[in-house]
DRENNUMAR-250584 format. One line per 10 residues: number of its first residue (from 1); for each residue x, y negated, z negated of N, C-alpha, C. Coordinates in nm, 2 decimals. Atoms other than C-alpha are relative to their C-alpha. Layout:
REM residues N
NUM> X/Y/Z/X/Y/Z/X/Y/Z; ...
***
This chain:
REM residues 264
1> -0.15/0.01/0.03/-7.42/-3.91/16.60/0.04/-0.08/0.07; -0.05/0.07/-0.11/-7.24/-4.18/16.78/0.17/0.02/-0.03; -0.16/-0.02/0.03/-6.84/-4.09/16.82/0.05/-0.10/0.07; -0.10/0.09/-0.06/-6.56/-4.32/16.89/-0.05/-0.15/0.06; 0.04/0.12/-0.03/-6.76/-4.63/16.88/0.01/-0.08/-0.11; -0.03/0.07/0.13/-6.64/-4.87/16.61/-0.10/-0.11/-0.01; 0.10/0.09/0.02/-6.91/-5.12/16.71/-0.12/0.07/-0.06; 0.14/-0.06/0.01/-7.19/-4.86/16.64/-0.02/0.01/-0.19; -0.01/-0.01/0.14/-7.11/-4.88/16.23/0.08/-0.12/-0.06; -0.08/0.14/0.07/-7.00/-5.15/15.99/0.12/0.07/-0.09
11> -0.06/-0.06/0.10/-6.79/-4.92/15.77/0.08/0.10/0.06; -0.09/-0.11/-0.04/-6.55/-4.73/15.98/0.14/-0.06/0.03; -0.13/0.05/0.00/-6.17/-4.77/15.93/0.11/0.08/0.09; -0.08/-0.03/-0.07/-6.04/-4.54/16.17/0.03/0.17/-0.02; -0.03/-0.15/0.02/-5.91/-4.18/16.19/0.12/0.03/-0.01; -0.13/-0.03/0.06/-5.62/-4.10/15.98/0.01/0.09/-0.13; -0.01/-0.10/0.14/-5.50/-3.87/15.68/-0.08/0.10/-0.03; 0.12/-0.14/0.01/-5.73/-3.56/15.74/-0.10/-0.06/-0.07; 0.12/0.01/0.08/-6.03/-3.76/15.63/-0.13/0.02/0.07; 0.13/-0.04/-0.08/-6.29/-3.65/15.89/-0.07/0.08/-0.08
21> 0.08/-0.08/0.05/-6.40/-3.37/15.76/-0.06/-0.03/-0.15; 0.04/0.02/0.14/-6.39/-3.49/15.39/-0.12/-0.11/-0.02; 0.10/0.12/0.02/-6.57/-3.84/15.45/-0.12/0.02/0.10; 0.10/-0.04/-0.06/-6.77/-3.78/15.76/-0.08/0.15/-0.01; 0.07/-0.14/0.04/-6.84/-3.41/15.69/-0.09/-0.01/-0.14; 0.07/0.03/0.12/-6.96/-3.49/15.35/-0.12/-0.10/0.03; 0.12/0.11/-0.02/-7.19/-3.80/15.44/-0.10/0.10/0.10; 0.09/-0.07/-0.09/-7.33/-3.54/15.72/-0.07/0.09/-0.08; 0.08/-0.11/0.09/-7.41/-3.28/15.46/-0.08/-0.07/-0.08; 0.12/0.07/0.10/-7.58/-3.53/15.20/-0.10/-0.04/0.09
31> 0.12/0.04/-0.10/-7.79/-3.68/15.49/-0.09/0.12/0.06; 0.10/-0.12/-0.05/-7.89/-3.33/15.65/-0.08/0.05/-0.12; 0.07/-0.06/0.08/-7.97/-3.20/15.30/-0.13/-0.08/-0.03; 0.12/0.08/0.02/-8.21/-3.52/15.23/-0.11/0.01/0.12; 0.09/-0.01/-0.10/-8.38/-3.49/15.57/-0.05/0.14/0.00; 0.07/-0.13/0.02/-8.43/-3.10/15.51/-0.09/-0.02/-0.09; 0.12/0.01/0.11/-8.63/-3.19/15.20/-0.09/-0.08/0.04; 0.13/0.07/-0.06/-8.83/-3.45/15.39/-0.07/0.11/0.12; 0.05/-0.10/-0.08/-8.88/-3.16/15.66/-0.09/0.09/-0.09; 0.09/-0.10/0.08/-9.02/-2.92/15.39/-0.10/-0.06/-0.05
41> 0.10/0.05/0.09/-9.22/-3.15/15.20/-0.12/-0.07/0.10; 0.09/0.02/-0.10/-9.39/-3.26/15.52/-0.09/0.12/0.09; 0.06/-0.10/-0.02/-9.44/-2.93/15.66/-0.11/0.06/-0.10; 0.06/-0.06/0.13/-9.57/-2.80/15.31/-0.15/-0.08/0.01; 0.11/0.08/0.01/-9.83/-3.09/15.34/-0.10/0.06/0.12; 0.08/-0.03/-0.11/-9.95/-2.99/15.69/-0.05/0.13/0.00; 0.05/-0.14/0.00/-9.96/-2.61/15.64/-0.05/0.04/-0.11; 0.09/-0.06/0.13/-10.13/-2.63/15.30/0.08/0.10/-0.07; -0.06/-0.09/0.08/-9.87/-2.44/15.13/0.12/-0.08/-0.10; -0.09/0.05/0.07/-9.63/-2.51/14.85/0.16/-0.02/0.04
51> -0.11/0.02/-0.04/-9.28/-2.65/14.90/0.09/0.10/0.01; -0.09/-0.11/0.01/-9.10/-2.34/14.78/-0.06/0.13/0.06; 0.00/-0.13/-0.05/-9.26/-2.15/15.02/0.01/0.01/0.15; -0.02/0.03/-0.14/-9.13/-2.30/15.34/0.15/0.02/0.04; -0.15/-0.02/-0.05/-8.81/-2.18/15.51/0.02/-0.09/0.13; -0.04/0.08/-0.13/-8.63/-2.39/15.77/0.13/0.08/0.08; -0.12/-0.06/-0.09/-8.45/-2.20/16.04/-0.03/-0.01/0.14; 0.01/0.00/-0.13/-8.40/-2.20/16.42/-0.09/-0.10/0.04; 0.08/0.11/-0.06/-8.55/-2.53/16.45/-0.16/-0.02/-0.03; 0.16/0.00/0.04/-8.88/-2.46/16.28/0.00/0.00/-0.15
61> 0.04/-0.01/0.12/-9.03/-2.50/15.95/-0.11/0.11/-0.02; 0.07/-0.12/0.00/-9.18/-2.16/15.87/-0.06/0.03/-0.15; 0.05/-0.04/0.11/-9.43/-2.07/15.59/0.03/0.16/-0.03; -0.01/-0.15/0.02/-9.37/-1.73/15.40/-0.12/0.08/0.00; 0.11/-0.07/0.03/-9.70/-1.65/15.33/-0.09/0.02/0.14; 0.11/-0.01/-0.11/-10.01/-1.52/15.55/0.08/0.06/0.13; -0.05/-0.02/-0.11/-9.93/-1.50/15.90/0.13/-0.07/0.07; -0.13/0.12/0.01/-9.62/-1.74/15.86/-0.02/-0.10/0.11; 0.04/0.10/-0.07/-9.77/-2.03/16.04/0.14/-0.09/0.00; -0.16/0.09/-0.01/-9.44/-2.28/16.15/-0.05/-0.14/0.11
71> -0.02/0.09/-0.07/-9.38/-2.60/16.30/0.15/-0.03/0.06; -0.14/0.04/-0.05/-9.11/-2.71/16.53/0.04/-0.14/-0.07; -0.04/0.15/0.07/-8.90/-3.01/16.38/-0.03/-0.11/0.10; 0.05/0.10/-0.10/-9.02/-3.19/16.72/-0.15/-0.04/-0.05; 0.13/0.02/0.04/-9.37/-3.15/16.60/0.02/-0.07/-0.16; 0.02/0.05/0.14/-9.30/-3.25/16.24/0.09/-0.16/0.02; -0.06/0.14/-0.01/-9.08/-3.57/16.36/-0.12/-0.09/0.06; 0.13/0.09/-0.03/-9.40/-3.68/16.55/-0.10/-0.01/-0.09; 0.08/0.03/0.11/-9.61/-3.62/16.27/0.06/-0.08/-0.11; -0.03/0.07/0.09/-9.39/-3.82/16.05/0.00/-0.14/0.03
81> 0.02/0.13/-0.04/-9.45/-4.12/16.25/-0.13/-0.07/-0.03; 0.13/0.02/0.05/-9.80/-4.12/16.13/-0.11/0.02/0.10; 0.12/-0.04/-0.09/-10.15/-4.06/16.29/-0.12/-0.15/-0.02; 0.08/0.11/0.03/-10.39/-4.37/16.35/-0.12/0.05/-0.07; 0.10/-0.03/0.07/-10.64/-4.38/16.12/0.00/0.09/-0.14; -0.07/-0.07/0.09/-10.47/-4.18/15.86/0.10/-0.06/-0.10; -0.12/0.04/0.06/-10.27/-4.29/15.56/0.11/0.10/-0.01; -0.09/-0.08/0.06/-9.95/-4.15/15.44/-0.04/0.04/-0.13; 0.02/-0.07/0.15/-9.94/-3.92/15.16/0.08/-0.08/-0.11; -0.08/0.06/0.12/-9.82/-4.08/14.82/0.16/0.03/0.00
91> -0.14/-0.02/0.04/-9.45/-4.13/14.83/0.07/0.02/0.14; -0.07/0.00/-0.12/-9.42/-4.06/15.21/0.04/-0.11/0.08; -0.03/0.08/-0.06/-9.22/-4.28/15.43/0.01/0.02/0.14; 0.01/-0.02/-0.12/-9.23/-4.31/15.80/0.13/0.07/0.07; -0.13/-0.08/-0.05/-8.99/-4.08/15.99/0.07/0.10/-0.06; -0.08/-0.11/0.04/-8.76/-3.81/15.91/0.13/-0.03/0.01; -0.12/0.03/-0.02/-8.41/-3.98/15.86/0.07/-0.05/-0.14; -0.09/0.05/0.12/-8.13/-4.06/15.62/0.11/-0.06/0.03; -0.11/0.03/0.00/-7.83/-4.27/15.62/0.08/0.05/-0.13; -0.07/-0.05/0.12/-7.57/-4.14/15.38/0.15/-0.04/0.01
101> -0.13/0.01/0.00/-7.21/-4.26/15.30/0.07/0.09/-0.13; -0.05/-0.07/0.09/-6.95/-4.07/15.09/0.16/-0.05/-0.01; -0.16/0.05/0.07/-6.61/-4.21/14.91/0.04/0.10/-0.08; -0.06/-0.11/0.11/-6.41/-3.94/14.77/0.09/-0.10/-0.13; -0.09/0.06/0.12/-6.26/-4.05/14.42/0.15/0.00/0.03; -0.13/0.00/-0.04/-5.93/-3.97/14.56/0.05/0.09/0.11; -0.03/-0.06/-0.13/-5.71/-3.83/14.84/-0.03/0.14/-0.02; 0.01/-0.15/0.00/-5.76/-3.44/14.91/0.10/0.04/0.05; -0.11/-0.07/-0.06/-5.43/-3.29/14.96/-0.04/0.14/0.02; -0.01/-0.15/-0.02/-5.39/-2.96/15.12/0.13/0.04/-0.05
111> -0.13/-0.04/0.05/-5.09/-2.75/15.02/0.02/0.15/0.05; -0.03/-0.13/-0.07/-4.91/-2.42/15.12/0.17/-0.01/-0.04; -0.16/-0.02/-0.02/-4.55/-2.26/15.19/0.02/0.00/0.13; -0.05/-0.02/-0.12/-4.35/-2.25/15.49/0.13/0.07/0.01; -0.11/-0.06/0.00/-4.09/-1.99/15.59/0.01/0.03/0.14; -0.07/0.02/-0.14/-3.87/-2.05/15.88/0.11/0.10/0.01; -0.11/-0.08/-0.02/-3.64/-1.79/16.03/0.08/-0.01/0.13; -0.09/0.07/-0.11/-3.36/-1.90/16.25/0.11/0.08/0.04; -0.14/-0.05/-0.05/-3.06/-1.82/16.46/0.07/-0.12/0.04; -0.04/0.13/-0.06/-2.80/-2.08/16.51/0.15/0.05/0.04
121> -0.13/-0.03/-0.09/-2.49/-2.04/16.75/0.06/-0.10/-0.06; -0.13/0.09/0.08/-2.20/-2.19/16.56/0.09/-0.09/0.12; -0.09/0.08/-0.09/-2.02/-2.29/16.89/-0.08/-0.09/0.09; 0.05/0.11/-0.05/-2.31/-2.48/17.06/-0.08/-0.10/-0.08; 0.09/0.09/0.09/-2.51/-2.59/16.77/-0.16/0.03/0.03; 0.14/-0.04/-0.04/-2.82/-2.43/16.93/-0.08/0.04/-0.12; 0.08/-0.08/0.10/-3.10/-2.34/16.69/-0.12/0.07/0.02; 0.11/-0.09/-0.05/-3.36/-2.07/16.79/-0.08/0.04/-0.13; 0.12/-0.04/0.09/-3.69/-2.02/16.58/-0.03/0.12/0.03; 0.03/-0.15/-0.01/-3.72/-1.65/16.55/-0.15/0.01/-0.05
131> 0.14/-0.02/0.06/-4.03/-1.66/16.33/-0.04/-0.11/-0.09; 0.07/0.10/0.09/-4.26/-1.90/16.15/-0.12/0.03/-0.07; 0.13/-0.07/0.05/-4.50/-1.81/15.88/-0.06/-0.12/-0.10; 0.03/0.10/0.04/-4.72/-2.06/15.72/-0.15/0.07/-0.09; 0.11/-0.02/0.08/-4.95/-1.98/15.39/-0.06/-0.15/-0.02; 0.06/0.12/0.01/-5.20/-2.26/15.38/-0.14/-0.02/-0.06; 0.14/0.01/0.11/-5.47/-2.39/15.14/-0.07/-0.16/0.03; 0.06/0.13/0.00/-5.72/-2.68/15.29/-0.13/0.03/-0.05; 0.13/-0.03/0.06/-5.99/-2.56/15.07/-0.10/0.08/0.08; 0.09/-0.07/-0.07/-6.31/-2.43/15.22/0.00/-0.02/0.15
141> -0.03/0.02/-0.15/-6.25/-2.36/15.59/-0.13/-0.01/0.08; 0.11/-0.01/-0.09/-6.53/-2.48/15.82/0.00/0.08/0.13; -0.03/-0.06/-0.12/-6.39/-2.35/16.13/0.16/0.05/-0.01; -0.16/-0.05/0.03/-6.09/-2.13/16.10/0.07/-0.02/0.13; -0.09/0.02/-0.13/-5.99/-2.19/16.50/0.05/-0.14/0.00; -0.05/0.13/-0.02/-5.97/-2.56/16.45/0.11/-0.03/-0.10; -0.12/0.03/0.07/-5.76/-2.54/16.12/0.12/0.08/0.04; -0.14/-0.05/-0.04/-5.51/-2.29/16.28/0.04/-0.08/0.10; -0.07/0.08/-0.08/-5.47/-2.54/16.56/0.06/-0.13/-0.06; -0.02/0.08/0.10/-5.45/-2.80/16.30/0.16/0.05/-0.06
151> -0.10/-0.03/0.07/-5.18/-2.62/16.12/0.13/0.03/0.14; -0.12/-0.05/-0.12/-4.98/-2.47/16.46/0.02/-0.15/0.05; -0.03/0.11/-0.04/-4.99/-2.84/16.60/0.10/-0.09/-0.09; -0.10/0.08/0.09/-4.84/-3.00/16.28/0.13/0.07/0.00; -0.13/-0.04/-0.02/-4.57/-2.76/16.29/0.07/-0.04/0.11; -0.06/0.03/-0.12/-4.48/-2.84/16.64/0.05/-0.15/-0.02; -0.05/0.11/0.03/-4.46/-3.19/16.53/0.14/-0.01/-0.10; -0.10/0.01/0.07/-4.24/-3.09/16.25/0.13/0.05/0.04; -0.13/-0.04/-0.06/-4.01/-2.91/16.48/0.08/-0.12/0.05; -0.07/0.11/-0.10/-3.98/-3.20/16.69/0.09/-0.11/-0.10
161> -0.07/0.07/0.11/-3.89/-3.41/16.35/0.14/0.06/-0.02; -0.12/-0.08/0.03/-3.64/-3.14/16.24/0.11/0.02/0.09; -0.11/-0.06/-0.06/-3.45/-3.06/16.55/0.04/-0.10/0.13; -0.01/0.09/-0.14/-3.52/-3.32/16.84/-0.04/-0.14/0.02; 0.05/0.15/-0.02/-3.70/-3.67/16.81/0.09/-0.07/-0.07; -0.10/0.08/0.05/-3.47/-3.93/16.74/0.01/-0.15/0.07; -0.03/0.12/-0.07/-3.49/-4.30/16.80/0.13/-0.05/-0.05; -0.15/0.04/0.04/-3.12/-4.38/16.81/0.03/-0.14/0.06; -0.04/0.14/-0.02/-2.97/-4.73/16.84/0.18/-0.02/0.01; -0.14/0.03/0.03/-2.61/-4.87/16.92/0.01/-0.09/-0.12
171> -0.01/0.09/0.12/-2.43/-5.11/16.70/-0.07/-0.13/0.02; 0.05/0.13/-0.02/-2.60/-5.41/16.87/-0.16/0.03/-0.01; 0.16/-0.02/0.02/-2.94/-5.25/16.78/-0.08/0.02/0.11; 0.08/-0.03/-0.11/-3.03/-5.15/17.14/-0.03/0.12/0.00; 0.02/-0.14/0.01/-3.22/-4.84/17.16/0.06/0.08/0.12; -0.07/-0.08/-0.10/-3.05/-4.56/17.34/-0.08/0.11/0.05; 0.09/-0.09/-0.04/-3.34/-4.34/17.34/-0.12/-0.01/0.04; 0.16/0.09/-0.03/-3.62/-4.54/17.53/-0.09/0.06/0.10; 0.07/-0.09/-0.07/-3.72/-4.26/17.76/0.02/0.12/-0.01; 0.00/-0.12/0.04/-3.80/-3.91/17.77/0.08/0.07/0.05
181> -0.12/-0.04/-0.03/-3.47/-3.85/17.94/0.09/0.02/-0.10; -0.12/0.01/0.13/-3.29/-3.92/17.62/-0.09/0.03/-0.14; 0.08/-0.02/0.12/-3.58/-3.89/17.37/-0.08/0.15/0.02; 0.07/-0.13/-0.01/-3.63/-3.52/17.30/-0.11/0.02/-0.08; 0.12/-0.04/0.06/-3.96/-3.35/17.22/0.03/0.17/0.04; -0.01/-0.17/-0.03/-3.99/-2.97/17.17/-0.12/0.04/0.10; 0.06/-0.06/-0.10/-4.11/-2.78/17.45/-0.08/0.14/-0.05; 0.05/-0.14/0.05/-4.33/-2.44/17.46/0.09/0.10/-0.06; -0.09/-0.10/0.01/-4.01/-2.23/17.44/0.05/-0.05/-0.14; -0.07/0.06/0.12/-3.90/-2.44/17.13/-0.11/0.01/-0.12
191> 0.07/-0.01/0.11/-4.23/-2.37/16.92/-0.04/0.15/0.01; 0.06/-0.12/-0.01/-4.31/-2.02/16.82/-0.16/0.02/-0.06; 0.12/0.01/0.03/-4.66/-1.92/16.75/0.01/0.05/-0.16; -0.01/-0.01/0.14/-4.70/-1.93/16.37/-0.10/0.14/-0.05; 0.06/-0.10/0.11/-4.79/-1.63/16.13/-0.08/-0.09/-0.07; 0.06/0.10/0.07/-5.09/-1.83/15.97/-0.10/0.09/-0.11; 0.09/-0.04/0.07/-5.26/-1.71/15.65/-0.06/-0.10/-0.08; 0.11/0.11/0.08/-5.55/-1.92/15.48/-0.02/0.05/-0.13; 0.04/0.01/0.15/-5.59/-1.96/15.11/-0.11/-0.08/-0.03; 0.08/0.11/0.03/-5.91/-2.11/15.02/-0.03/-0.04/-0.14
201> 0.05/0.08/0.11/-5.95/-2.31/14.71/-0.06/-0.09/-0.02; 0.11/0.10/-0.06/-6.25/-2.51/14.72/0.04/-0.12/-0.09; -0.03/0.12/0.03/-6.19/-2.88/14.65/-0.11/-0.06/-0.09; 0.10/0.03/0.09/-6.40/-3.01/14.34/-0.02/-0.14/0.03; 0.04/0.13/-0.04/-6.39/-3.36/14.51/-0.10/-0.05/0.08; 0.10/0.02/-0.10/-6.63/-3.33/14.77/-0.10/0.11/0.02; 0.08/-0.10/0.00/-6.94/-3.15/14.81/0.01/0.13/0.11; -0.01/-0.15/-0.09/-6.82/-2.93/15.12/0.12/0.07/-0.06; -0.10/-0.08/0.04/-6.51/-2.85/14.90/0.11/0.02/0.09; -0.11/-0.03/-0.07/-6.27/-2.90/15.17/0.09/-0.12/-0.03
211> -0.13/0.10/-0.01/-5.91/-3.06/15.21/0.04/-0.03/0.11; -0.05/0.03/-0.11/-5.71/-3.21/15.46/0.10/0.13/0.06; -0.09/-0.12/-0.05/-5.53/-2.97/15.69/0.12/-0.03/0.11; -0.13/0.03/-0.10/-5.31/-3.15/15.96/0.14/-0.01/-0.06; -0.12/0.03/0.02/-5.03/-3.29/15.74/0.05/0.14/-0.07; -0.05/-0.10/0.03/-5.00/-2.94/15.60/0.08/0.10/0.06; -0.09/-0.07/-0.11/-4.83/-2.82/15.91/0.15/-0.07/0.00; -0.09/0.07/-0.02/-4.62/-3.12/15.95/0.10/-0.02/-0.11; -0.11/0.07/0.10/-4.47/-3.24/15.63/0.10/0.14/-0.05; -0.08/-0.11/0.06/-4.32/-2.89/15.50/0.12/0.04/0.14
221> -0.09/-0.05/-0.10/-4.16/-2.80/15.84/0.17/-0.04/0.02; -0.13/0.07/-0.03/-3.85/-3.04/15.87/0.09/0.09/-0.11; -0.08/-0.06/0.11/-3.73/-2.89/15.52/0.00/0.13/0.00; -0.02/-0.16/0.00/-3.80/-2.53/15.56/0.09/0.01/0.13; -0.10/-0.03/-0.13/-3.60/-2.55/15.92/0.12/-0.04/-0.04; -0.15/0.02/0.04/-3.30/-2.72/15.78/0.05/0.06/-0.11; -0.05/-0.09/0.08/-3.30/-2.52/15.50/0.03/0.16/0.04; -0.04/-0.08/-0.09/-3.29/-2.23/15.73/0.13/0.02/0.06; -0.12/0.05/-0.05/-3.00/-2.36/15.91/0.09/0.01/-0.09; -0.10/-0.02/0.09/-2.83/-2.41/15.60/0.05/0.14/-0.06
231> -0.03/-0.14/0.08/-2.88/-2.03/15.49/0.07/0.06/0.10; -0.06/-0.07/-0.13/-2.78/-1.91/15.84/0.15/-0.04/-0.01; -0.15/0.03/0.01/-2.45/-2.10/15.81/0.07/-0.04/-0.13; -0.03/0.03/0.16/-2.41/-2.06/15.42/0.16/0.05/-0.02; -0.15/-0.05/0.01/-2.06/-1.88/15.47/0.10/-0.12/0.03; -0.09/0.11/-0.05/-1.92/-2.22/15.60/-0.03/-0.11/-0.12; 0.04/0.10/0.12/-2.08/-2.42/15.29/-0.04/-0.13/0.05; 0.05/0.13/-0.07/-2.24/-2.68/15.54/-0.12/-0.04/-0.06; 0.12/0.05/0.03/-2.51/-2.92/15.41/-0.05/-0.11/0.08; 0.05/0.10/-0.05/-2.76/-3.13/15.58/-0.07/-0.11/-0.05
241> 0.07/0.12/0.08/-2.89/-3.48/15.45/-0.08/-0.08/0.11; 0.09/0.09/-0.10/-3.04/-3.64/15.78/-0.05/0.12/0.12; 0.05/-0.07/-0.13/-3.24/-3.51/16.09/-0.03/-0.12/0.11; 0.02/-0.16/-0.04/-3.32/-3.44/16.37/0.17/0.07/-0.02; -0.12/-0.08/0.01/-3.04/-3.17/16.30/0.02/0.05/0.18; -0.04/-0.01/-0.13/-2.92/-3.20/16.67/0.12/0.09/0.03; -0.10/-0.08/0.00/-2.68/-2.97/16.82/0.16/-0.05/0.00; -0.12/0.05/0.02/-2.40/-3.19/16.81/0.03/-0.06/-0.16; -0.02/0.02/0.13/-2.45/-3.28/16.45/0.03/0.12/-0.08; -0.01/-0.14/0.03/-2.45/-2.90/16.37/0.16/0.02/0.03
251> -0.17/-0.01/-0.04/-2.08/-2.87/16.55/0.08/-0.11/-0.06; -0.09/0.09/0.08/-1.95/-3.19/16.37/-0.03/0.06/-0.14; -0.01/-0.03/0.14/-2.05/-3.05/16.04/0.08/0.13/-0.01; -0.05/-0.11/0.02/-1.91/-2.72/16.11/0.17/-0.04/0.02; -0.14/0.04/-0.04/-1.57/-2.87/16.26/0.05/-0.08/-0.14; -0.06/0.08/0.13/-1.55/-3.10/15.92/0.03/0.13/-0.11; -0.01/-0.10/0.11/-1.60/-2.76/15.71/0.10/0.10/0.03; -0.09/-0.11/-0.02/-1.33/-2.58/15.89/-0.04/0.13/0.07; 0.03/-0.13/-0.08/-1.54/-2.31/16.05/0.03/0.04/0.10; -0.05/-0.04/-0.13/-1.37/-2.30/16.38/0.14/0.06/-0.01
261> -0.14/-0.06/0.04/-1.04/-2.20/16.21/-0.04/0.13/-0.05; 0.06/-0.11/0.05/-1.22/-1.94/16.02/-0.05/0.13/0.12; 0.07/-0.08/-0.09/-1.41/-1.78/16.33/0.13/0.00/0.13; -0.10/-0.03/-0.10/-1.06/-1.81/16.55/0.03/0.14/0.00
***
């Protein structure tokens, strides 16, 4: 496998939209299954046993019968190149290889539910995330640690969208947040460790049964966080229709709602 070189393959269109596990993973699975069949067929011919008596494990093809003779994958690869003076068996082709492509019939979306618990200071407009819980379904999980990281990282992006990151312009269309002194991003203290629960519903649209993962952390986060802020301030009847929900926007909304007269 060659990683990160678009000159190595004619049909690479980039990494986006949680498509690596679905497209590349399914292609690898299809190619691997084909190579496994070739390994079993070749080992069965060399060892003189039926194909259904061959197991492949730990880098070897092993016969189940007798004293369980075996061949390494390296030995089989050399044998697959042919032996001078001997013909290939009927139907056998040189080498052990397969190139496979997989195109899903449609996008494979993940889904889930986010619950944000927040604390809001009505005088400063500061929002503190107390707890964040995610129930996430990305189909069959290949590596739980990787998916946890995808979800946690996605939530961090969503927190940035909800509370911090804003490309602001003046009346002359000049950017006012052109450096990281002005364009705010969530820091470590702003992003809680998520409580993540995985729900595995196999995806019927690809042989791995997987779905995307990254967007499931990013997309629901702003809605969950802003809804939690509205709930925390529900006694003042404020609603928000834009993000990021910066402290000045919260204070201004409370001022217009007459909240400070009630708190006085």
